[in-house]
C-alpha positions as CSV (number, residue, x, y, z in Angstrom):
1,M,-40.1,83.3,116.2
2,R,-37.0,80.9,115.6
3,R,-37.4,77.8,112.9
4,R,-35.1,75.0,112.3
5,S,-34.2,75.7,109.0
6,R,-36.0,73.7,106.3
7,K,-35.6,72.8,102.5
8,K,-37.8,75.9,101.0
9,T,-38.9,75.4,97.3
10,S,-36.5,77.6,95.0
11,S,-39.9,79.2,93.6
12,S,-43.3,80.3,95.2
13,Y,-45.8,77.8,94.8
14,F,-48.5,80.9,93.9
15,P,-50.6,82.5,92.4
16,C,-52.4,79.3,90.9
17,E,-56.5,78.4,90.7
18,I,-58.3,77.2,94.1
19,D,-59.0,73.6,92.3
20,K,-55.2,73.1,91.9
21,F,-54.8,74.3,95.2
22,A,-57.6,72.0,97.1
23,T,-56.0,69.2,95.3
24,D,-52.4,69.7,96.2
25,I,-53.6,69.9,99.6
26,K,-55.4,66.7,99.9
27,D,-52.5,65.1,98.2
28,F,-50.4,66.4,100.4
29,F,-51.8,64.6,103.5
30,Q,-52.6,61.2,101.4
31,S,-56.2,62.2,101.0
32,S,-56.8,62.2,104.2
33,P,-61.0,62.5,104.7
34,D,-60.1,64.3,108.1
35,V,-58.9,67.8,105.6
36,S,-62.0,69.9,105.0
37,S,-62.3,72.8,102.8
38,K,-64.7,75.4,102.5
39,Q,-65.2,77.1,99.0
40,F,-67.1,80.7,98.3
41,E,-67.1,83.6,95.9
42,H,-66.9,88.0,97.6
43,Q,-67.2,90.6,95.3
44,G,-66.0,87.9,92.3
45,Q,-63.3,86.2,93.9
46,K,-63.1,82.9,94.6
47,I,-61.4,82.1,98.2
48,I,-60.5,78.4,99.9
49,V,-60.4,77.8,103.6
50,I,-58.3,74.9,104.5
51,F,-58.0,72.7,108.1
52,I,-57.6,69.8,109.2
53,N,-60.9,69.0,111.5
54,Y,-59.6,67.8,114.7
55,M,-56.9,70.2,114.7
56,V,-59.0,73.3,115.1
57,K,-61.6,75.3,117.2
58,K,-64.3,75.5,114.1
59,E,-66.1,77.5,115.9
60,N,-62.9,80.8,115.5
61,I,-63.0,79.7,112.4
62,Y,-66.6,80.4,111.2
63,K,-67.2,83.2,113.6
64,H,-63.6,85.4,113.3
65,I,-62.5,84.3,109.6
66,I,-65.3,83.5,107.2
67,H,-67.9,85.7,108.9
68,V,-65.8,88.8,108.9
69,M,-64.9,87.9,104.5
70,Q,-68.4,87.6,104.0
71,Q,-70.0,90.5,105.7
72,S,-67.5,92.8,104.0
73,D,-68.2,94.8,100.8
74,E,-64.3,95.6,100.1
75,E,-62.4,93.3,97.6
76,W,-59.8,91.6,99.5
77,N,-56.2,90.9,99.0
78,T,-53.5,89.4,101.0
79,E,-52.4,92.5,103.1
80,S,-55.7,94.0,103.8
81,L,-57.1,90.3,105.0
82,M,-54.3,90.2,107.5
83,N,-55.2,93.8,108.4
84,K,-59.0,92.4,109.1
85,I,-59.1,89.2,110.5
86,P,-59.5,89.3,114.5
87,I,-56.8,86.8,115.0
88,S,-53.5,87.7,115.8
89,G,-50.1,85.6,114.2
90,G,-51.2,85.2,111.3
91,E,-48.5,84.2,108.7
92,L,-47.3,84.2,105.2
93,R,-46.9,80.9,103.6
94,S,-45.4,80.3,99.7
95,S,-44.9,76.7,99.6
96,L,-47.3,73.8,100.0
97,K,-44.8,72.1,102.7
98,E,-45.3,75.0,104.8
99,I,-48.6,75.2,104.7
100,G,-49.0,72.1,105.6
101,E,-46.4,72.0,108.2
102,D,-49.1,74.8,109.7
103,L,-52.2,72.9,108.9
104,M,-50.8,69.9,111.4
105,M,-49.6,72.3,114.3
106,G,-53.5,73.6,114.1
107,S,-53.7,76.3,111.6
108,V,-56.2,77.0,109.0
109,A,-55.1,78.1,105.0
110,I,-56.8,81.3,103.3
111,Y,-56.0,81.9,99.7
112,I,-57.5,84.1,97.7
113,E,-57.1,82.6,93.8
114,G,-54.3,85.2,92.1
115,Q,-52.6,86.2,95.4
116,E,-49.1,85.2,95.4
117,H,-49.2,84.1,98.8
118,C,-51.4,82.3,101.3
119,I,-52.1,83.2,104.8
120,T,-52.3,80.7,107.9
121,Y,-53.8,81.9,111.2
122,G,-53.3,79.6,114.1
123,V,-56.4,78.4,115.9
124,P,-55.7,75.4,117.4
125,Q,-58.1,72.8,119.5
126,L,-55.6,71.3,122.7
127,E,-56.4,68.8,124.3
128,Q,-55.3,69.1,127.6
129,R,-55.5,68.1,131.4
130,E,-55.4,70.6,134.1
131,P,-52.5,70.6,136.6
132,E,-52.2,67.9,139.3
133,R,-50.0,66.9,141.8
134,A,-46.7,65.9,141.1
135,E,-46.0,62.1,140.8
136,T,-42.4,61.6,140.8
137,E,-41.1,64.6,142.7
138,S,-43.5,64.7,145.8
139,L,-43.3,67.1,148.5
140,I,-44.5,67.3,152.2
141,F,-44.6,71.2,152.4
142,G,-44.7,73.8,149.3
143,P,-46.7,73.9,146.2
144,Q,-47.9,70.8,145.3
145,I,-48.9,71.7,141.3
146,A,-47.3,70.1,138.6
147,F,-46.4,71.2,134.8
148,T,-48.6,69.5,132.3
149,E,-48.4,67.9,128.4
150,S,-49.3,71.7,127.2
151,I,-46.6,74.0,126.7
152,Q,-49.2,76.9,126.7
153,T,-50.3,76.1,130.3
154,N,-46.9,75.7,131.4
155,L,-45.9,78.6,129.9
156,N,-48.7,80.5,131.7
157,I,-47.7,79.3,134.9
158,I,-44.3,80.4,134.8
159,H,-45.1,83.7,133.9
160,W,-47.5,83.8,137.1
161,R,-45.0,82.5,139.5
162,L,-42.4,84.8,137.7
163,D,-44.4,88.2,137.4
164,N,-40.7,90.2,135.4
165,P,-40.4,92.0,133.1
166,S,-36.8,90.5,131.7
167,L,-38.1,86.9,132.0
168,V,-37.7,85.9,128.2
169,T,-39.5,82.8,126.5
170,E,-37.9,82.5,122.8
171,K,-39.6,80.1,120.5
172,F,-37.7,77.3,118.7
173,I,-39.5,74.7,116.3
174,V,-37.5,71.1,116.4
175,G,-38.0,68.4,114.1
176,N,-37.7,67.5,110.4
177,E,-40.7,64.9,110.3
178,I,-42.6,66.0,113.4
179,P,-42.1,69.4,114.3
180,T,-42.2,70.6,118.0
181,E,-42.7,74.0,119.5
182,V,-39.0,74.2,122.4
183,R,-39.4,77.5,124.7
184,L,-36.1,78.7,126.2
185,V,-36.6,80.8,129.3
186,Y,-34.7,82.8,131.3
187,L,-34.6,86.0,132.8
188,K,-32.4,88.3,131.5
189,S,-31.4,90.5,134.0
190,I,-30.0,87.7,135.8
191,A,-28.8,84.3,133.4
192,D,-25.3,84.8,131.8
193,D,-25.1,85.7,128.2
194,E,-23.0,82.5,127.5
195,N,-25.0,80.4,129.0
196,V,-28.2,81.5,126.6
197,K,-26.1,81.8,123.4
198,E,-24.8,78.0,123.9
199,M,-28.0,76.5,124.7
200,R,-29.5,78.5,121.8
201,R,-26.6,77.2,119.5
202,R,-27.5,73.2,120.5
203,L,-31.2,73.7,120.0
204,N,-30.6,75.4,116.6
205,K,-28.1,72.7,115.2
206,L,-30.2,70.0,116.5
207,Q,-30.7,67.8,113.2
208,T,-33.2,64.5,114.3
209,D,-37.2,63.6,113.2
210,D,-39.0,64.7,116.3
211,V,-38.4,65.1,120.0
212,L,-41.1,63.0,122.2
213,E,-40.0,64.8,125.4
214,S,-38.2,67.1,127.5
215,S,-36.1,63.7,128.8
216,V,-35.3,62.7,125.4
217,L,-33.8,66.6,124.3
218,T,-31.5,66.6,127.0
219,Q,-30.0,63.4,125.6
220,Y,-29.4,65.3,122.1
221,I,-27.9,68.6,123.7
222,E,-26.1,67.7,126.9
223,D,-22.3,67.6,126.8
224,N,-21.4,63.4,127.2
225,S,-24.0,61.2,125.8
226,Y,-21.5,58.7,127.0
227,S,-21.9,59.1,130.9
228,I,-24.4,57.8,133.3
229,F,-24.6,60.2,134.8
230,P,-27.4,62.9,134.0
231,Q,-26.2,66.4,133.3
232,L,-28.9,68.2,132.6
233,Y,-31.8,67.9,135.6
234,V,-35.5,67.3,134.3
235,T,-38.4,68.4,137.0
236,E,-42.0,68.4,137.1
237,L,-42.4,70.9,139.7
238,P,-42.8,74.7,138.7
239,D,-41.3,76.0,141.4
240,R,-38.0,74.1,141.1
241,F,-38.1,75.3,137.5
242,C,-38.7,78.8,138.7
243,Y,-36.7,78.8,141.5
244,E,-33.7,77.2,139.2
245,I,-34.3,80.4,136.7
246,K,-34.3,83.0,139.6
247,E,-30.5,81.8,140.1
248,G,-29.4,82.8,136.8
249,K,-30.0,79.5,135.3
250,I,-31.8,78.3,131.5
251,G,-35.0,76.3,131.9
252,V,-36.3,74.8,128.6
253,M,-39.9,73.6,127.9
254,V,-41.0,71.2,125.0
255,D,-44.4,71.0,123.8
256,K,-46.3,67.6,125.2
257,S,-43.9,67.0,127.7
258,P,-45.3,67.4,131.3
259,S,-41.5,68.4,132.6
260,G,-38.8,71.2,132.2
261,V,-35.1,71.3,131.8
262,I,-32.6,73.2,133.7
263,A,-29.3,74.2,132.7
264,P,-26.1,74.2,133.8
265,T,-26.4,72.0,136.5
266,N,-24.1,69.9,138.8
267,F,-23.8,66.9,140.5
268,F,-25.1,67.9,143.7
269,S,-27.9,69.7,142.1
270,F,-29.6,65.8,142.1
271,F,-29.8,65.9,145.6
272,E,-31.1,69.0,146.4
273,S,-35.3,69.4,146.7
274,T,-37.1,72.9,147.0
275,E,-39.0,71.3,150.4
276,D,-35.1,72.1,152.0
277,L,-36.0,75.3,151.3
278,Y,-39.5,75.2,153.0
279,T,-38.0,73.7,156.0
280,R,-35.8,75.3,158.6
281,W,-32.3,75.8,157.4
282,N,-30.4,73.5,159.7
283,M,-33.3,70.6,158.9
284,G,-32.6,71.0,155.4
285,T,-28.5,71.0,155.7
286,F,-29.1,67.6,157.7
287,I,-31.3,66.3,154.8
288,R,-29.0,67.2,152.3
289,F,-25.8,65.4,154.1
290,M,-28.3,62.1,154.8
291,R,-29.1,62.3,150.6
292,L,-25.4,62.0,150.2
293,I,-24.3,59.7,152.9
294,A,-27.3,57.4,151.8
295,M,-25.9,57.9,148.1
296,F,-21.8,57.0,149.3
297,L,-24.1,54.0,151.6
298,S,-25.8,52.5,148.3
299,I,-22.2,52.1,146.2
300,T,-20.5,50.9,149.1
301,L,-22.0,48.5,151.4
302,T,-23.0,45.5,149.2
303,P,-19.2,46.1,147.4
304,F,-17.7,45.8,151.1
305,Y,-19.9,42.7,152.0
306,V,-18.1,41.1,148.8
307,A,-14.3,42.0,149.6
308,A,-14.7,41.7,153.0
309,I,-16.4,37.9,152.5
310,T,-13.6,37.2,149.5
311,F,-10.3,38.3,150.3
312,H,-10.6,40.2,153.9
313,Y,-11.9,38.2,156.8
314,E,-9.7,39.9,159.2
315,I,-11.7,43.4,159.0
316,I,-14.7,41.8,160.6
317,P,-15.4,41.6,164.2
318,T,-15.0,37.8,165.8
319,A,-18.7,37.9,167.2
320,L,-19.9,39.0,163.4
321,L,-17.8,36.4,161.8
322,V,-19.2,33.5,164.0
323,S,-22.5,34.5,162.3
324,L,-21.7,35.3,159.0
325,G,-20.2,31.9,158.8
326,H,-23.2,29.7,160.0
327,S,-25.6,31.9,157.4
328,R,-23.3,31.2,154.4
329,S,-22.6,27.9,155.5
330,R,-25.4,26.6,153.4
331,V,-25.1,28.9,150.4
332,P,-23.7,27.1,147.0
333,F,-22.4,30.4,145.3
334,P,-19.9,32.5,146.2
335,P,-19.8,36.0,147.4
336,L,-19.8,37.8,143.8
337,L,-22.1,35.5,142.2
338,E,-24.8,35.6,145.6
339,A,-24.5,39.8,145.5
340,L,-25.3,40.0,141.9
341,I,-28.6,37.4,142.1
342,L,-30.1,39.2,144.7
343,E,-29.2,42.7,143.7
344,F,-30.8,42.0,140.2
345,L,-33.8,40.2,142.4
346,I,-34.0,43.4,144.0
347,E,-34.3,45.5,140.6
348,L,-36.9,43.0,139.1
349,I,-39.1,43.5,142.0
350,R,-38.7,47.7,141.8
351,E,-39.1,47.6,138.0
352,A,-42.4,45.4,138.2
353,G,-43.8,47.7,141.2
354,A,-43.0,50.6,139.0
355,R,-44.9,49.0,136.0
356,L,-47.5,47.4,137.5
357,P,-51.0,50.1,138.5
358,T,-50.4,51.9,141.5
359,K,-52.3,49.9,144.0
360,V,-50.9,46.5,142.6
361,G,-47.5,47.7,142.5
362,Q,-46.8,48.7,146.3
363,T,-48.5,44.9,147.1
364,M,-46.0,43.9,144.5
365,G,-43.0,46.0,146.2
366,I,-44.0,45.0,149.8
367,V,-44.9,41.0,149.3
368,G,-42.8,40.6,146.6
369,G,-40.0,41.6,148.7
370,I,-40.6,39.5,152.1
371,V,-42.0,36.5,150.6
372,I,-39.1,36.1,147.8
373,G,-36.3,37.5,150.4
374,Q,-37.8,34.7,153.3
375,A,-38.1,32.0,150.5
376,I,-34.6,32.1,149.0
377,V,-33.1,32.8,152.7
378,Q,-34.7,29.4,153.2
379,A,-33.6,27.7,150.2
380,G,-30.0,28.5,151.1
381,F,-29.5,30.4,148.2
382,T,-28.6,33.5,150.3
383,S,-27.1,34.5,153.7
384,N,-29.6,36.8,156.2
385,I,-27.0,39.6,156.2
386,L,-26.8,40.0,152.7
387,I,-30.3,40.5,152.9
388,I,-29.9,43.2,155.3
389,I,-27.6,45.0,153.2
390,V,-28.9,44.6,149.9
391,A,-32.5,46.4,151.3
392,L,-30.3,49.0,153.2
393,S,-28.6,49.5,149.4
394,A,-32.2,49.7,147.8
395,L,-33.4,51.9,150.3
396,A,-30.8,54.4,150.5
397,S,-30.9,54.7,146.9
398,F,-34.8,56.1,147.3
399,T,-33.6,58.9,149.4
400,I,-32.4,60.5,145.8
401,P,-34.7,63.5,144.8
402,S,-33.8,62.9,141.6
403,Y,-35.3,59.4,139.5
404,L,-32.5,59.5,136.8
405,M,-29.7,59.5,139.3
406,G,-30.7,57.6,141.2
407,T,-30.8,55.0,138.8
408,A,-27.7,56.0,137.8
409,I,-26.6,55.2,141.5
410,R,-27.9,52.0,141.6
411,I,-26.5,51.1,138.1
412,M,-23.2,51.9,139.5
413,R,-23.0,49.3,142.4
414,F,-22.9,46.3,139.6
415,P,-19.5,47.2,138.4
416,L,-18.5,48.0,141.6
417,I,-19.5,44.4,143.4
418,I,-17.6,43.1,140.1
419,M,-14.2,44.8,141.0
420,A,-14.7,44.4,144.6
421,G,-15.4,40.6,143.7
422,L,-12.1,40.6,141.9
423,W,-9.8,42.5,143.4
424,G,-11.6,42.7,147.0
425,V,-11.0,46.6,148.7
426,I,-8.2,47.5,146.1
427,G,-10.8,47.4,143.7
428,I,-13.4,49.3,144.8
429,F,-11.1,52.2,145.5
430,Y,-9.6,52.0,142.3
431,S,-13.3,52.1,141.0
432,Y,-14.0,55.2,143.5
433,A,-11.0,57.0,141.5
434,L,-12.1,56.3,138.1
435,I,-15.6,57.7,138.9
436,L,-13.9,60.7,140.5
437,I,-12.1,61.5,137.8
438,H,-14.8,60.8,135.2
439,V,-17.3,63.4,137.3
440,V,-14.3,65.9,137.5
441,K,-14.3,65.8,134.1
442,L,-17.7,66.3,133.1
443,Q,-19.3,69.1,132.0
444,S,-22.6,70.8,132.3
445,L,-23.4,73.6,129.3
446,K,-19.8,73.8,129.4
447,R,-19.8,74.6,133.5
448,P,-17.9,72.0,135.6
449,Y,-20.1,69.6,136.7
450,F,-18.7,68.9,140.1
451,S,-18.6,72.1,141.3
452,P,-18.5,73.7,144.3
453,I,-16.1,71.1,145.2
454,Y,-14.1,70.9,142.0
455,P,-13.5,73.8,141.3
456,F,-13.5,75.0,144.7
457,R,-16.0,77.6,146.1
458,Y,-16.6,77.8,149.5
459,K,-19.2,80.8,148.9
460,D,-21.5,78.3,146.5
461,L,-21.5,75.5,148.9
462,D,-24.7,77.3,150.7
463,N,-26.5,76.6,147.1
464,S,-25.5,73.0,146.6
465,I,-24.2,71.4,150.1
466,L,-25.5,73.1,152.8
467,R,-28.9,75.5,153.3
468,L,-27.5,78.6,155.2
469,P,-30.2,81.1,157.0
470,F,-31.6,83.1,154.2
471,L,-30.4,86.5,155.4
472,Q,-26.7,84.7,155.1
473,S,-27.5,83.6,151.5
474,N,-27.4,86.7,149.7
475,Y,-25.3,85.6,146.7
476,R,-25.9,83.4,143.7
477,A,-24.0,80.6,142.6
478,A,-20.8,81.8,141.3
479,S,-20.6,78.7,139.2
480,N,-24.1,80.0,137.3
481,M,-22.0,82.7,136.0
482,P,-25.3,85.4,136.5
483,K,-24.9,88.7,135.7
484,D,-26.8,89.9,139.0
485,K,-24.6,88.1,141.5
486,K,-26.2,89.4,144.5
487,R,-30.2,88.4,145.7
488,F,-30.4,91.1,147.8
489,E,-28.2,93.6,150.1
490,E,-26.9,91.6,153.3
491,P,-29.1,93.4,156.4
492,S,-26.8,95.8,158.2
493,N,-28.8,94.6,161.5
494,T,-27.6,91.3,161.9
495,K,-26.8,91.4,165.6
496,K,-28.3,87.8,167.1
497,R,-30.6,88.5,170.1
498,D,-31.6,86.1,172.6
499,I,-33.6,88.6,174.6
500,E,-35.5,91.6,173.2
501,E,-33.8,94.8,174.9
């Protein structure tokens, strides 16, 4: 177990009197009424057991600790008590701060007057929900189970799916004010040692009061915090998490978070889904291409409309130009302002639909979009064609499996529209060049973010843009630097047969 470095007292708090210890613990928790203690004598020894009521399973304390101590005739000390208590994970503590931190995480503290250490045992009372269907990453085929807020439940699911003796789950405690358990998950036989060391280093040097959730942790440990692009993949699907672990990547689980972090990752990983593996290879490849094309259309359609209307009428077909001119004849705004207003309105409807209750949100999205869209066209605030283009752009952005990447693509449309309104097509391609340079320079856990395009690795195309048949996909992605590069040995009998001979 790995713990964050914390300030330790220069000398041990113990030995001390039982009453003083109980008073100091009460003071540590600001005289909280939830701190309970039980004092009793055994063979002339004074013993105290302290715990926080709502954090522990009381039946385990009385059955496995107090009952065991009272039924024995021997005189207790720290070492003999640790050998007799039938609960694993006992820790020796010598300072009030360490004991208080353990109590807040669901431990019980046992102190025998005159001893130089206090013993803490973890007996937490965990409030958790059962694994349910994934909400943000819905699948048609494949497992429907999602992670929960309990790290113990999540680790159980991971071990169930990755039944491999080389599976490693290193434990870290992150957070100076509110310690949170974090697990580093990887297959020792496959994962690259440098990737593991780098992630371990980032977790060890992390200085923060607390870690609220997995997506918050990624913002602390990612390579470039100022980039709009997510550099670590956050997923609520155990099958996606475990598949990436088998590919040589490493995962991070955070207690009280219903999602896991995958690293290193690349730009194209955010356009992949495990559902691509559950369908046939040609269908999976088509869907991946469709998502990439949709991403391009999402950031292109509205800016090109603004550029064409503002600077480049000559690129618009004559028949369409007449219809477009008629549609825009009543619009009082220039194309740039018109597009920005409509894009902002679409984002407003989307955000309102996401924040409202599920049934109301769906109604709000459909009715709001239709009613408001029709009203602003009739009022002459925008043209019919721009309504269609903005709707297609928004629809294309929703095809991206990753919510974080989809949001980043939607945000990118706004500066592209502004550049198109100021400098036309030249401004659009200048923006594309800046985005490409930025993406090429990005890294994920010090690995190239735009791999396998840059640096180009044609064998890795199968693991990103393409989805080849499984019998031809026997190599793991080289960009992950896996120890074991082969998934399996290539079958010797690969001859195609249309008719059984």
